[in-house]
C-alpha positions as CSV (number, residue, x, y, z in Angstrom):
1,M,-66.8,-36.5,-102.9
2,A,-64.6,-38.8,-101.2
3,E,-62.6,-37.6,-98.2
4,S,-58.9,-36.9,-98.8
5,F,-56.3,-37.7,-96.1
6,S,-52.8,-35.8,-96.1
7,F,-49.8,-35.2,-93.9
8,D,-46.7,-33.2,-94.2
9,V,-43.0,-34.3,-94.6
10,V,-40.4,-31.9,-92.7
11,S,-36.9,-31.8,-91.9
12,D,-36.7,-30.4,-88.7
13,F,-35.7,-30.9,-84.8
14,D,-36.8,-29.9,-81.7
15,R,-34.9,-26.9,-80.8
16,Q,-35.4,-27.0,-77.1
17,E,-34.3,-30.5,-77.0
18,L,-31.1,-29.2,-78.6
19,V,-30.5,-26.6,-76.2
20,N,-31.0,-29.1,-73.2
21,T,-28.5,-31.6,-74.9
22,L,-26.0,-28.7,-74.9
23,D,-26.6,-27.8,-71.4
24,Q,-25.9,-31.4,-70.5
25,V,-22.9,-31.5,-72.5
26,K,-21.4,-28.5,-70.8
27,R,-22.4,-29.9,-67.3
28,E,-20.7,-33.3,-68.2
29,I,-17.6,-31.2,-69.3
30,S,-17.4,-29.6,-66.2
31,Q,-17.6,-32.5,-64.1
32,R,-15.5,-35.1,-66.2
33,Y,-11.9,-35.3,-64.6
34,D,-10.3,-35.9,-68.0
35,L,-12.1,-32.8,-69.6
36,K,-11.8,-30.4,-66.3
37,G,-9.6,-27.3,-67.1
38,T,-9.5,-27.8,-71.2
39,D,-11.4,-24.2,-71.4
40,T,-14.0,-25.9,-73.7
41,A,-16.7,-23.6,-74.8
42,I,-19.9,-24.4,-76.7
43,D,-22.0,-21.9,-78.1
44,L,-25.4,-22.2,-80.1
45,D,-26.8,-19.6,-82.6
46,K,-29.5,-20.0,-84.9
47,E,-28.1,-22.1,-87.2
48,N,-24.8,-23.4,-86.1
49,I,-23.0,-24.9,-82.9
50,F,-19.6,-23.7,-82.2
51,I,-17.1,-25.6,-80.1
52,I,-13.4,-24.2,-79.2
53,T,-11.6,-26.2,-76.9
54,N,-7.6,-26.7,-76.4
55,S,-6.7,-30.0,-78.4
56,E,-8.0,-32.1,-81.1
57,L,-8.5,-35.1,-78.6
58,T,-10.8,-32.9,-76.5
59,L,-12.6,-31.8,-79.4
60,N,-13.4,-35.8,-80.4
61,A,-14.5,-36.2,-77.0
62,V,-17.0,-33.4,-76.7
63,N,-18.3,-34.5,-80.2
64,D,-18.9,-37.8,-78.8
65,I,-20.7,-36.5,-75.6
66,I,-22.8,-34.3,-78.1
67,R,-23.9,-37.3,-79.9
68,Q,-24.6,-39.6,-76.7
69,K,-26.8,-36.8,-75.2
70,A,-28.5,-36.0,-78.5
71,I,-29.4,-39.7,-78.8
72,K,-30.8,-39.8,-75.5
73,R,-33.1,-36.8,-76.2
74,N,-34.3,-38.5,-79.4
75,L,-32.7,-36.2,-81.9
76,S,-31.5,-37.6,-85.1
77,L,-27.8,-37.5,-85.5
78,K,-28.4,-36.2,-89.5
79,I,-29.2,-32.9,-88.0
80,F,-25.5,-32.4,-87.3
81,D,-22.9,-31.5,-90.4
82,Y,-19.7,-31.2,-88.9
83,G,-17.5,-28.7,-90.3
84,A,-13.5,-28.9,-90.6
85,I,-11.4,-28.2,-87.6
86,E,-9.4,-25.1,-87.7
87,T,-6.7,-23.8,-85.4
88,V,-7.3,-20.4,-84.0
89,S,-5.2,-18.4,-81.4
90,G,-3.8,-19.6,-78.2
91,N,-3.2,-23.2,-79.7
92,K,-6.8,-23.7,-79.7
93,V,-8.9,-25.6,-82.1
94,K,-12.5,-24.6,-83.2
95,Q,-15.1,-26.5,-84.9
96,T,-18.5,-25.3,-86.4
97,I,-21.5,-27.8,-86.7
98,L,-24.1,-26.6,-89.0
99,L,-27.6,-27.8,-88.0
100,K,-29.6,-29.0,-90.9
101,Q,-33.0,-27.9,-91.0
102,G,-35.5,-27.9,-94.0
103,I,-35.6,-29.9,-97.4
104,K,-33.7,-28.5,-100.0
105,Q,-35.8,-27.9,-103.4
106,E,-34.0,-30.4,-105.6
107,I,-34.3,-33.1,-102.9
108,A,-37.7,-32.5,-102.4
109,K,-38.5,-32.9,-106.0
110,K,-36.4,-36.2,-106.2
111,I,-38.5,-37.2,-103.1
112,S,-41.8,-36.1,-104.9
113,K,-41.0,-38.1,-108.0
114,S,-39.9,-41.3,-106.2
115,I,-43.0,-41.4,-104.7
116,R,-45.3,-40.8,-107.3
117,D,-43.5,-43.5,-109.2
118,Q,-43.9,-46.2,-106.5
119,I,-47.3,-45.0,-105.4
120,K,-49.9,-44.3,-108.3
121,K,-52.8,-42.9,-106.6
122,I,-51.3,-40.2,-104.4
123,N,-50.4,-36.6,-104.9
124,V,-47.4,-35.0,-103.7
125,S,-47.0,-31.3,-103.6
126,V,-43.6,-28.9,-103.0
127,N,-44.3,-26.1,-100.4
128,G,-41.3,-24.5,-99.4
129,E,-39.2,-26.6,-97.5
130,T,-42.0,-29.1,-96.8
131,L,-43.6,-32.0,-98.8
132,R,-47.6,-32.4,-98.5
133,I,-48.6,-35.9,-99.4
134,S,-52.5,-36.7,-99.7
135,S,-54.6,-39.4,-101.0
136,K,-57.9,-40.9,-100.7
137,S,-56.6,-43.8,-99.4
138,K,-54.9,-44.2,-95.8
139,N,-53.4,-47.3,-96.8
140,D,-51.3,-45.5,-99.5
141,L,-50.3,-42.6,-97.0
142,Q,-48.9,-45.4,-94.8
143,L,-47.0,-46.7,-97.6
144,A,-45.7,-43.3,-98.4
145,I,-44.5,-43.0,-94.6
146,K,-42.6,-46.2,-94.9
147,L,-40.8,-44.9,-98.0
148,I,-39.7,-41.4,-96.3
149,S,-37.8,-43.4,-93.8
150,D,-35.9,-45.0,-96.8
151,F,-35.2,-41.5,-98.2
152,E,-34.0,-40.4,-95.0
153,E,-31.1,-42.9,-95.3
154,S,-30.3,-42.3,-98.9
155,F,-30.4,-38.4,-98.6
156,N,-28.8,-38.4,-95.2
157,I,-31.4,-35.8,-93.9
158,P,-33.7,-36.2,-91.0
159,L,-37.4,-36.3,-92.3
160,K,-40.6,-36.6,-90.1
161,A,-44.2,-37.1,-91.1
162,N,-46.6,-34.4,-89.2
163,N,-49.9,-32.8,-89.5
164,F,-52.1,-35.9,-90.2
165,R,-55.2,-34.8,-91.6
């Protein structure tokens, strides 16, 4: 029997890098002249980032800093799903940023079908929130990895290939 090669496709991010990014953002907010005294609070829970500050202008500046620091730490900006800006007590504004993780079932099926249509001798299976792509040819797998970067743009989710075997 011929040897088979495979890899997994996941939509994930390094949580510790995100924590480090938010620490850098908090430090910059406390040091920047235009952001001092704005009572800006940034909180992180399992699936969301919460930003509370005193104005929409400050909120936009904080979001810009988050994007800059995330890029420097090699985090995809596609993990951030910005929610609506809400007004909360004391003339403050609040925004919730949902952290995207995992490939939804319907998107996984579309990716799977598209890869199988373009590369004939390849097997794609959906395992929960990941895809397993396997083939007897390493060249087919390399083509599949190129296709995945195209899907990342069209579905607006961060995709990574890992667990090469």
